[in-house]
C-alpha positions as CSV (number, residue, x, y, z in Angstrom):
1,M,0.1,0.0,0.1
2,F,1.2,3.6,-0.9
3,K,1.1,6.6,1.2
4,L,-1.3,8.3,-1.5
5,T,-2.1,11.5,0.7
6,D,1.0,13.4,1.7
7,K,0.6,17.0,2.6
8,N,4.3,17.8,2.1
9,W,4.4,16.5,-1.5
10,T,5.5,18.9,-4.3
11,W,6.1,18.4,-8.1
12,I,9.9,19.0,-7.5
13,R,12.2,19.4,-4.6
14,S,12.2,22.4,-2.5
15,A,13.9,25.6,-3.6
16,D,16.3,25.1,-0.5
17,D,17.2,21.6,-1.7
18,L,17.9,22.7,-5.3
19,R,19.9,25.8,-4.1
20,R,22.1,23.5,-1.8
21,D,22.8,20.9,-4.6
22,M,23.7,23.8,-7.0
23,E,27.0,23.7,-5.4
24,K,27.5,20.1,-6.7
25,P,28.9,19.7,-10.4
26,E,25.7,17.9,-11.4
27,G,23.3,20.4,-10.0
28,A,25.3,23.4,-11.3
29,K,25.2,21.9,-14.8
30,A,21.4,21.2,-14.5
31,W,20.8,24.9,-13.2
32,A,23.0,26.4,-15.9
33,E,21.0,24.5,-18.7
34,I,17.7,25.3,-17.2
35,K,18.3,29.0,-16.6
36,T,19.8,29.5,-20.1
37,N,16.7,27.7,-21.8
38,A,14.3,29.8,-19.6
39,D,16.3,33.1,-20.5
40,W,16.2,32.4,-24.3
41,W,12.4,31.7,-24.3
42,R,11.7,35.0,-22.2
43,A,13.8,37.0,-24.7
44,N,12.7,35.5,-27.9
45,F,9.1,34.1,-27.5
46,R,7.0,34.9,-30.6
47,D,4.0,33.2,-32.1
48,S,1.2,33.9,-34.5
49,V,-2.3,32.5,-35.0
50,E,-1.2,32.1,-38.7
51,N,1.3,29.5,-37.7
52,S,-0.4,26.2,-38.1
53,S,0.9,23.3,-36.2
54,G,1.2,19.8,-37.7
55,W,2.9,16.5,-36.9
56,A,6.4,15.9,-35.4
57,H,6.5,12.8,-37.5
58,D,6.8,14.7,-40.8
59,F,10.0,16.1,-39.6
60,V,12.1,13.4,-41.1
61,C,14.7,12.9,-43.9
62,P,12.8,11.3,-46.8
63,A,16.1,9.5,-47.9
64,C,17.0,7.8,-44.8
65,S,14.2,8.5,-42.1
66,A,16.2,10.2,-39.5
67,Q,14.9,13.1,-37.6
68,L,15.8,16.4,-38.9
69,I,17.6,19.0,-36.5
70,F,15.1,21.6,-35.2
71,D,16.4,25.1,-35.0
72,R,14.3,27.2,-32.8
73,T,15.7,30.4,-34.0
74,A,13.8,30.6,-37.4
75,M,11.6,28.6,-39.4
76,T,14.2,27.7,-42.2
77,E,13.5,26.8,-45.6
78,R,16.1,24.0,-46.0
79,F,17.0,21.1,-43.7
80,T,20.1,19.0,-43.8
81,C,19.8,15.7,-42.6
82,P,22.4,14.9,-39.7
83,D,22.8,11.2,-40.8
84,C,22.9,11.0,-44.6
85,G,23.5,14.6,-45.4
86,A,20.6,15.0,-47.8
87,K,19.4,18.4,-48.2
88,V,15.4,18.7,-47.6
89,E,13.6,21.7,-49.1
90,S,10.9,22.9,-46.7
91,T,7.5,22.1,-47.4
92,R,4.1,22.7,-45.7
93,L,4.4,19.5,-43.8
94,L,7.9,20.5,-42.6
95,R,6.8,24.0,-41.8
96,E,3.9,22.6,-39.6
97,A,6.2,20.0,-38.0
98,W,8.4,22.9,-37.2
99,V,5.7,24.8,-35.4
100,Y,4.9,21.6,-33.5
101,W,8.3,21.4,-32.3
102,Y,8.4,25.2,-31.5
103,R,5.4,25.0,-29.2
104,S,6.3,21.8,-27.6
105,F,10.0,23.3,-26.7
106,L,8.2,26.5,-25.7
107,A,6.3,24.5,-23.0
108,D,9.5,23.0,-21.8
109,G,10.8,26.6,-21.6
110,L,7.9,27.6,-19.4
111,I,8.6,24.7,-17.1
112,D,12.1,25.9,-17.0
113,A,11.1,29.4,-16.2
114,A,9.0,28.0,-13.3
115,I,12.0,26.3,-11.8
116,V,13.9,29.6,-12.1
117,A,11.0,31.6,-10.6
118,L,11.0,29.0,-7.7
119,V,14.7,28.9,-7.0
120,L,15.3,32.7,-7.3
121,N,11.9,33.6,-6.2
122,D,11.9,36.0,-9.2
123,S,8.6,37.4,-10.3
124,T,9.8,38.2,-13.7
125,Y,10.0,34.7,-14.8
126,R,6.5,34.1,-13.2
127,S,5.1,37.1,-15.2
128,F,6.7,35.6,-18.5
129,I,4.8,32.3,-17.8
130,I,1.5,34.1,-17.0
131,N,1.8,36.5,-20.0
132,T,2.6,33.7,-22.4
133,V,-0.3,31.4,-21.2
134,M,-2.5,34.5,-21.3
135,W,-1.7,35.1,-25.0
136,Y,-2.8,31.8,-25.9
137,A,-5.9,32.1,-23.8
138,D,-6.8,35.4,-25.5
139,H,-6.2,34.0,-29.1
140,Y,-7.5,30.4,-28.6
141,T,-10.7,31.1,-30.4
142,D,-8.7,32.6,-33.4
143,F,-6.7,29.3,-34.0
144,D,-8.3,26.9,-36.5
145,E,-9.4,23.5,-35.5
146,H,-7.4,20.9,-37.7
147,G,-5.6,17.7,-37.7
148,I,-5.9,14.4,-39.5
149,N,-3.5,11.8,-37.7
150,A,-4.6,11.6,-34.0
151,G,-7.7,13.7,-33.6
152,R,-7.9,17.4,-34.1
153,G,-6.3,20.2,-32.1
154,K,-6.0,24.1,-32.3
155,I,-2.7,25.1,-30.9
156,M,-1.2,21.8,-31.7
157,G,-1.8,19.6,-34.8
158,Q,-4.0,16.9,-33.1
159,S,-5.9,16.3,-29.8
160,L,-3.1,14.2,-28.4
161,D,-0.6,16.7,-28.5
162,E,-3.0,19.4,-27.4
163,A,-3.6,17.4,-24.2
164,V,0.1,16.9,-23.6
165,W,0.9,20.6,-24.3
166,G,-2.0,21.7,-21.9
167,H,-0.6,19.4,-19.2
168,N,2.9,21.0,-19.5
169,L,1.5,24.6,-19.4
170,M,-0.3,23.7,-16.2
171,K,2.8,22.2,-14.8
172,A,4.8,25.2,-15.3
173,L,1.9,27.4,-13.6
174,D,2.0,25.0,-10.6
175,I,5.8,24.9,-10.0
176,S,6.0,28.7,-10.3
177,G,3.5,29.1,-7.4
178,F,0.7,30.6,-9.7
179,N,-2.9,30.8,-8.0
180,P,-5.3,29.2,-10.3
181,Q,-8.2,30.7,-8.2
182,S,-7.0,34.4,-9.1
183,A,-8.6,36.5,-11.5
184,E,-5.9,35.7,-14.2
185,G,-6.3,32.0,-13.4
186,Q,-10.0,31.9,-13.9
187,T,-9.5,33.8,-17.2
188,M,-7.0,31.0,-18.4
189,F,-9.6,28.4,-17.3
190,R,-12.5,29.9,-19.2
191,K,-10.7,30.9,-22.2
192,L,-8.1,28.3,-22.6
193,F,-7.8,25.2,-20.5
194,L,-11.6,24.4,-20.2
195,P,-12.2,24.8,-24.1
196,M,-9.1,22.5,-24.7
197,A,-10.4,19.8,-22.2
198,R,-13.8,19.7,-24.0
199,L,-12.1,19.7,-27.4
200,V,-10.0,16.5,-26.6
201,Q,-12.5,14.9,-24.5
202,A,-14.9,14.8,-27.2
203,Q,-12.6,12.8,-29.2
204,S,-12.1,10.0,-26.8
205,H,-13.7,6.7,-28.3
206,D,-11.8,3.8,-27.1
207,I,-9.2,2.3,-24.6
208,H,-6.1,3.8,-26.0
209,N,-3.1,6.0,-25.2
210,I,-4.6,9.0,-27.0
211,P,-7.9,9.1,-24.9
212,L,-5.8,8.3,-21.5
213,W,-4.0,11.6,-22.4
214,H,-7.4,13.4,-23.1
215,V,-8.9,12.3,-19.8
216,S,-5.6,12.6,-17.9
217,Y,-5.4,16.2,-19.1
218,A,-9.2,16.9,-18.5
219,A,-9.0,15.6,-14.9
220,A,-5.9,17.6,-14.2
221,V,-7.7,20.7,-15.4
222,G,-10.5,19.9,-13.1
223,I,-8.0,19.4,-10.2
224,F,-5.9,22.4,-10.8
225,F,-8.8,25.1,-11.3
226,D,-11.1,23.2,-8.7
227,D,-13.8,22.2,-11.1
228,S,-15.2,19.1,-9.5
229,R,-17.6,18.4,-12.3
230,L,-14.9,18.3,-15.1
231,Y,-12.8,16.2,-12.8
232,N,-15.4,13.6,-12.1
233,Q,-16.4,13.5,-15.8
234,A,-12.9,12.8,-16.7
235,M,-12.4,10.1,-14.1
236,D,-15.8,8.2,-14.4
237,G,-17.3,6.3,-17.2
238,V,-16.3,3.8,-19.6
239,L,-13.6,5.8,-21.0
240,G,-12.6,7.6,-17.9
241,V,-9.2,7.6,-16.3
242,R,-9.8,4.6,-13.9
243,N,-11.1,2.4,-16.9
244,Q,-8.4,3.7,-19.2
245,I,-5.8,2.3,-16.5
246,L,-7.4,-0.8,-15.4
247,K,-8.4,-1.9,-18.7
248,G,-5.5,-0.5,-20.7
249,F,-2.8,-2.2,-18.7
250,T,-3.3,-6.0,-18.7
251,E,-3.1,-8.3,-15.9
252,D,0.6,-8.7,-16.7
253,N,0.8,-5.0,-16.1
254,F,1.8,-4.0,-19.7
255,W,-0.1,-1.6,-21.9
256,H,-2.5,-3.6,-24.2
257,E,-1.1,-1.8,-27.5
258,N,1.9,-4.1,-26.9
259,S,4.6,-1.4,-27.4
260,M,7.5,-0.3,-25.2
261,G,7.1,3.2,-26.4
262,Y,3.4,3.4,-25.9
263,H,3.7,1.6,-22.6
264,F,5.8,4.3,-21.2
265,Y,3.9,7.0,-23.0
266,S,0.7,5.8,-21.2
267,L,2.4,5.6,-17.9
268,L,3.5,9.3,-18.4
269,A,-0.1,10.3,-18.8
270,A,-1.0,8.6,-15.6
271,L,2.0,10.3,-13.8
272,Y,1.2,13.8,-14.9
273,L,-2.2,13.3,-13.4
274,F,-1.0,11.8,-10.2
275,A,1.2,14.5,-9.8
276,H,-1.6,17.1,-9.9
277,M,-3.5,14.9,-7.4
278,K,-0.6,14.9,-5.0
279,E,0.4,18.4,-5.4
280,Q,-3.2,19.6,-4.5
281,K,-3.4,17.4,-1.3
282,M,-6.2,15.4,-2.6
283,D,-7.6,12.4,-0.4
284,L,-6.4,9.7,-2.6
285,E,-7.1,6.6,-0.4
286,G,-10.0,5.5,-2.6
287,E,-7.6,5.5,-5.8
288,Q,-5.4,2.7,-4.6
289,K,-6.3,0.5,-7.5
290,I,-5.2,2.8,-10.1
291,F,-2.0,4.0,-8.3
292,D,-1.2,0.2,-7.6
293,R,-1.7,-0.8,-11.3
294,I,0.6,2.1,-12.5
295,C,3.4,1.3,-10.0
296,K,3.3,-2.3,-11.0
297,S,3.3,-1.4,-14.7
298,Y,6.7,0.6,-14.2
299,L,8.1,-2.4,-12.4
300,S,6.8,-5.0,-14.9
301,I,9.2,-3.7,-17.6
302,L,12.1,-4.3,-15.5
303,Q,11.7,-8.1,-16.0
304,L,11.9,-7.8,-19.7
305,A,15.2,-5.8,-19.6
306,F,18.5,-7.6,-20.6
307,R,21.6,-7.9,-18.6
308,D,23.2,-5.0,-20.7
309,E,20.0,-2.9,-19.8
310,G,18.8,-3.5,-23.5
311,L,15.0,-3.4,-24.3
312,I,13.3,-4.6,-27.4
313,G,11.5,-2.0,-29.3
314,F,8.7,-4.2,-30.6
315,N,5.7,-2.9,-32.5
316,D,5.5,0.9,-33.0
317,G,7.2,3.5,-30.6
318,G,10.7,3.5,-32.2
319,K,13.8,1.7,-31.6
320,I,15.1,2.1,-27.9
321,L,18.7,2.9,-28.4
322,H,19.7,3.2,-24.7
323,G,17.5,0.4,-23.4
324,I,15.8,0.7,-19.9
325,R,18.0,3.9,-19.5
326,N,16.1,5.6,-22.3
327,F,13.4,6.0,-19.5
328,Q,15.3,7.0,-16.7
329,D,13.4,10.3,-16.3
330,R,10.0,8.4,-16.0
331,Y,11.5,6.2,-13.2
332,I,12.9,9.2,-11.3
333,M,9.6,11.0,-11.6
334,A,7.8,7.9,-10.6
335,A,9.9,7.4,-7.6
336,R,8.9,10.7,-6.4
337,I,5.2,9.6,-6.8
338,F,5.9,6.2,-5.3
339,P,8.6,6.7,-2.6
340,E,7.8,3.5,-1.1
341,A,9.1,1.7,-4.4
342,A,12.0,4.0,-5.0
343,A,14.6,1.4,-4.6
344,Q,13.1,-0.8,-7.4
345,F,12.6,2.3,-9.7
346,A,16.4,3.0,-9.2
347,Q,17.3,-0.1,-11.4
348,P,17.5,1.9,-14.7
349,C,19.7,4.4,-13.0
350,R,22.2,2.0,-11.2
351,S,24.8,2.3,-14.1
352,G,24.8,6.2,-14.1
353,L,22.5,8.8,-15.6
354,L,22.3,9.5,-19.2
355,E,23.7,13.1,-20.0
356,G,20.1,14.6,-20.6
357,N,18.7,13.0,-17.4
358,V,21.0,14.8,-14.8
359,R,18.3,17.7,-14.7
360,F,15.7,15.1,-13.5
361,S,17.8,13.8,-10.7
362,W,18.6,17.3,-9.5
363,L,14.9,18.3,-9.7
364,Y,13.3,15.2,-8.4
365,G,15.8,13.4,-6.4
366,N,18.0,10.4,-7.4
367,P,16.6,7.1,-6.5
368,A,19.8,5.5,-7.1
369,A,20.8,6.9,-3.8
370,A,18.7,4.2,-2.2
371,D,20.1,0.9,-1.0
372,L,20.3,-1.2,-4.2
373,S,20.1,-4.8,-4.1
374,P,21.5,-6.9,-7.1
375,V,19.2,-7.4,-10.1
376,E,18.1,-10.7,-10.6
377,Y,17.6,-11.7,-14.4
378,N,15.2,-14.7,-14.7
379,T,13.0,-16.3,-17.3
380,V,9.8,-14.5,-17.6
381,H,6.5,-15.1,-19.6
382,L,3.7,-12.6,-19.8
383,P,0.9,-14.5,-21.4
384,A,-1.5,-11.7,-21.4
385,N,0.7,-9.7,-23.8
386,C,2.1,-12.9,-25.7
387,L,5.6,-11.8,-24.5
388,A,8.6,-13.9,-22.9
389,V,12.4,-13.8,-22.2
390,L,14.1,-17.1,-21.9
391,R,17.6,-16.7,-20.0
392,T,20.5,-18.4,-19.2
393,P,23.7,-16.8,-17.6
394,E,25.1,-16.9,-21.2
395,I,22.1,-16.3,-23.5
396,E,18.9,-14.1,-23.5
397,V,16.2,-14.6,-26.0
398,F,13.1,-12.4,-26.4
399,T,10.1,-13.7,-28.2
400,K,6.5,-12.4,-29.0
401,Y,3.9,-14.6,-30.4
402,G,1.1,-12.2,-31.1
403,N,-0.9,-9.0,-30.6
404,I,-3.9,-8.1,-28.3
405,C,-5.1,-5.2,-30.5
406,L,-4.5,-3.8,-33.8
407,S,-3.3,-0.3,-32.8
408,H,0.3,0.1,-33.3
409,A,0.8,-3.7,-34.1
410,H,3.4,-5.2,-36.2
411,P,2.6,-8.6,-38.0
412,D,5.5,-10.3,-36.3
413,A,4.0,-13.4,-34.6
414,L,6.6,-16.0,-33.4
415,Q,9.4,-13.6,-33.7
416,I,12.5,-14.0,-31.7
417,C,15.4,-11.6,-30.6
418,I,18.8,-12.5,-29.3
419,S,20.7,-9.8,-27.4
420,P,22.8,-8.0,-28.4
421,F,22.9,-9.2,-31.9
422,A,19.2,-10.0,-33.6
423,L,16.9,-7.1,-32.2
424,D,13.7,-5.9,-33.4
425,P,14.2,-2.8,-35.5
426,G,11.1,-1.1,-33.9
427,S,9.7,1.6,-36.0
428,S,10.7,4.9,-37.7
429,W,8.9,8.1,-37.5
430,Y,5.5,7.7,-39.0
431,G,6.0,10.3,-41.8
432,A,9.1,8.3,-43.1
433,S,9.0,6.5,-46.4
434,L,10.6,3.3,-44.8
435,L,7.7,2.9,-42.3
436,K,6.2,0.2,-44.5
437,W,9.3,-1.8,-44.1
438,Y,9.6,-1.6,-40.3
439,R,5.8,-2.5,-40.2
440,S,6.4,-5.6,-42.4
441,T,6.7,-9.5,-41.4
442,A,9.8,-9.6,-43.3
443,A,11.5,-7.0,-41.1
444,H,11.3,-9.3,-38.2
445,N,12.9,-12.7,-37.1
446,T,9.8,-14.9,-38.1
447,F,8.1,-16.3,-41.1
448,T,6.2,-15.3,-44.1
449,V,3.9,-17.1,-46.4
450,D,3.9,-16.5,-50.1
451,G,5.7,-13.2,-49.5
452,K,3.0,-11.4,-47.6
453,N,2.5,-9.8,-44.4
454,Q,0.9,-11.8,-41.5
455,N,-2.4,-10.9,-40.1
456,S,-1.4,-8.0,-37.7
457,G,-4.2,-9.2,-35.2
458,A,-2.9,-12.7,-35.0
459,R,-2.5,-13.9,-31.5
460,G,-0.9,-17.1,-30.6
461,T,-0.5,-19.4,-27.5
462,A,2.5,-20.5,-25.7
463,E,3.4,-22.8,-22.9
464,L,6.4,-22.4,-20.8
465,T,8.1,-25.5,-19.4
466,G,10.5,-24.9,-16.5
467,T,12.7,-21.8,-17.3
468,D,14.4,-23.1,-20.5
469,T,11.5,-24.1,-23.1
470,L,8.8,-22.2,-24.7
471,D,6.4,-24.0,-27.0
472,M,4.5,-21.5,-29.1
473,H,1.6,-22.1,-31.7
474,I,-0.4,-19.9,-33.9
475,N,-3.3,-20.5,-36.3
476,D,-4.5,-17.1,-37.6
477,A,-1.4,-15.5,-38.9
478,Y,-2.3,-16.7,-42.4
479,E,-5.5,-18.3,-43.5
480,G,-5.4,-22.2,-43.5
481,V,-1.6,-22.1,-42.3
482,T,-0.7,-23.4,-38.6
483,A,2.7,-22.8,-37.2
484,A,4.8,-23.6,-34.3
485,R,8.0,-22.5,-32.8
486,K,9.8,-24.3,-29.9
487,L,12.5,-22.5,-28.1
488,Y,15.1,-24.2,-25.8
489,V,17.9,-22.5,-24.1
490,S,21.0,-24.3,-22.4
491,K,24.0,-22.7,-21.3
492,N,25.1,-20.2,-24.2
493,T,22.8,-22.0,-27.0
494,L,19.4,-21.5,-28.2
495,L,17.8,-24.5,-30.2
496,D,15.0,-23.2,-32.2
497,T,12.5,-25.4,-34.2
498,F,10.0,-23.8,-36.4
499,T,7.1,-25.9,-38.1
500,Y,4.2,-25.1,-40.4
501,K,1.3,-27.1,-41.9
502,S,-1.3,-26.1,-44.5
503,S,-3.9,-27.7,-46.5
504,A,-2.5,-26.1,-49.5
505,S,1.1,-25.7,-51.0
506,H,2.9,-22.3,-50.1
507,V,6.1,-20.6,-50.3
508,V,7.4,-20.1,-46.7
509,D,10.3,-17.9,-45.8
510,L,11.9,-17.9,-42.4
511,F,14.0,-14.7,-41.6
512,F,16.8,-14.0,-39.1
513,H,18.3,-10.6,-39.1
514,S,21.5,-9.7,-37.1
515,T,24.0,-6.9,-36.7
516,G,27.7,-7.2,-36.6
517,D,30.5,-8.1,-38.6
518,F,29.4,-11.0,-40.7
519,E,31.2,-14.2,-42.0
520,C,29.8,-17.2,-43.7
521,D,31.2,-20.7,-44.7
522,G,30.4,-21.8,-48.3
523,N,29.8,-19.6,-51.6
524,L,27.2,-16.9,-52.0
525,V,26.1,-16.5,-55.6
526,P,24.0,-13.3,-56.7
527,A,20.3,-14.3,-56.9
528,E,17.2,-12.9,-58.2
529,A,14.6,-10.9,-56.0
530,L,12.5,-13.2,-53.8
531,G,9.5,-11.2,-54.5
532,Q,7.9,-7.7,-54.5
533,E,5.1,-7.8,-51.9
534,D,5.2,-6.1,-48.6
535,G,8.5,-6.4,-46.9
536,H,10.3,-8.6,-49.6
537,K,10.8,-5.5,-51.9
538,F,13.0,-4.0,-49.4
539,L,15.6,-6.9,-49.5
540,E,18.9,-5.9,-51.1
541,D,22.1,-7.6,-52.2
542,I,20.4,-11.0,-52.4
543,R,22.7,-13.9,-52.6
544,R,22.0,-17.7,-52.6
545,W,24.2,-20.0,-50.5
546,N,25.8,-22.9,-51.7
547,G,27.9,-25.3,-49.7
548,S,27.8,-28.6,-47.7
549,A,26.7,-27.2,-44.1
550,F,25.6,-23.7,-43.6
551,R,27.3,-21.9,-40.9
552,C,27.7,-18.1,-40.2
553,T,28.9,-15.5,-37.5
554,W,28.2,-12.2,-36.4
555,T,30.7,-10.3,-34.2
556,I,30.1,-7.3,-32.0
557,G,33.0,-6.4,-29.9
558,K,34.1,-9.4,-28.0
559,K,30.9,-11.1,-28.3
560,Q,30.0,-13.6,-31.4
561,L,26.9,-15.2,-32.6
562,T,27.1,-18.4,-34.3
563,F,24.3,-19.7,-36.4
564,N,23.7,-23.1,-38.1
565,F,21.1,-25.5,-39.0
566,E,20.6,-28.7,-37.2
567,S,17.9,-29.7,-39.9
568,L,16.5,-28.4,-43.2
569,P,14.1,-29.7,-45.7
570,K,15.8,-31.1,-48.9
571,D,14.4,-28.5,-51.0
572,A,15.1,-25.5,-48.8
573,G,17.1,-22.6,-50.3
574,V,19.3,-20.5,-48.0
575,Y,19.8,-16.7,-48.9
576,V,21.8,-13.9,-47.6
577,A,20.7,-10.4,-47.9
578,K,21.1,-6.9,-46.8
579,T,18.1,-5.1,-45.0
580,P,17.6,-1.5,-43.4
581,D,18.3,-1.3,-39.8
582,N,16.9,1.7,-37.7
583,P,18.0,4.2,-38.7
584,S,18.2,3.1,-42.1
585,I,21.8,4.4,-43.0
586,Y,22.8,1.1,-41.1
587,K,22.2,-2.4,-42.5
588,R,21.5,-5.8,-41.0
589,T,22.6,-9.2,-42.5
590,T,19.6,-11.3,-42.9
591,I,19.5,-15.1,-43.5
592,I,16.3,-16.3,-45.4
593,V,15.4,-20.0,-45.5
594,R,12.9,-20.5,-48.3
595,T,10.8,-23.8,-48.5
596,S,7.6,-24.7,-50.5
597,G,4.9,-27.3,-49.9
598,M,2.1,-28.1,-47.4
599,N,4.5,-28.6,-44.4
600,A,8.1,-28.3,-43.4
601,A,10.3,-28.2,-40.2
602,I,13.5,-26.2,-39.7
603,T,15.8,-26.6,-36.7
604,A,18.3,-23.8,-36.3
605,K,21.0,-23.3,-33.5
606,Y,22.2,-20.1,-32.2
607,T,25.4,-20.0,-29.9
608,V,26.6,-16.8,-28.1
609,S,30.2,-16.9,-27.2
610,S,32.8,-14.3,-25.8
């Protein structure tokens, strides 16, 4: 049980604590960055109702899908890709995406101004926040309602971003010590925050990360501006906060859209609301269920992390470059909400903070200062989300055998990942031309039938025996085809047996992608394309293998992954190709086993050595 009602709780640490820790190098660095950012926005803020906000996902390089560099000083007419060097001429989509980033970073600047106001007790920073928010309140009716991607917004390009932006403005006001019951506060409420709440709430239609942000924002507005009717409307009902949390997070405490990125994004929506609840000293003992579910949902992810802190970025939500450390800021904030679990929340921080997260440690406190016990990495199975990780001290294998909803789902049932070599590429920004590749079956370590994508809604079953064997089955990935994959780990080896059966003859391809320096026994002969449907059209430099016994290796640093077959159908063809990694300037080496007929069995052996 958590101490939910705490009369001494605040968003961030006290001004005295922050000033004291500014004497330390980390605190001094965080303070300098925060004050510099606040000062820039205070001196340079400009906006116009003529500036229409679009979608951040359109601010990408059309050549390699990398995110373009945002320059807040001017809406430039040309962008240069930081990864491939391509020159990108500004278009309406890019200009609107620039406005998105400008207003998003403005909200961050207002939060930084609030921190400066608190630390220095300087009313000029408070006035800047109030004047800026009041400008948007005075002009809110002048902004056109627009958006096509995730609902409609006015200041932002969609309802989701409108809700997130509104949350951040309230956070800035709250930290700065602003009185929402003042005349200015009530004007802001009437002209900006309440109309925004009504706009986004009206667009909530299901249990999903976007409606969760809608109702989280609306409930927070009700709390901050003391509107109990608005608060109760947002909390109650089929699509209210309580149901979004209790139904959106499964019994295995993982978000039902089955995405690391959207799991943490949904947790953040809850965290923002909880912070407003605790800041306003609400009596929260009746909300134990939703607080408990969110706390457990932070902890559940720690089971899926690898020993090197890596996380698999399956489905949409991007590639997770720094593993569990990517989300240090969320755990640092969560530890402030749930101090009783601070020692467990410290796990993502135990090997040191990423450079960008030093500020969070200074603002919220560092849970890594708690008494940490060694992390235990065990085999885990989350059947409610069709996820598992098999482990021995030498090898770790992630697998996903289906989806539980279509939103953000990739058609990749029965896929496997072996750390740190063969990882799911995740997804690119949604405006990128290569998104179709990342969302294809062929981009994952699983099987295709007749060169087509699996059914994205396919959901298999699995049985875990002991801690070393997982037996998976699926019958709805392709009509009329049943498939199974049995994984067995022992010491430094994975034994992987894939089988399929069908009432008709099909061409079945089994894919395995890995990064690292690649070497292969036998001869590789140039081959024709293996197909032009779905993901197959993205295969490059395809070569057919000829030899007596297939064996290949990938090497990363001092680690090596060895791949060979224990058994293959007689008619099987083995191919080697190059495929886009994420970002796409990097390539993976891909092994494809092609068989045809009504049934087949393939057994592969993977060995990790140092």
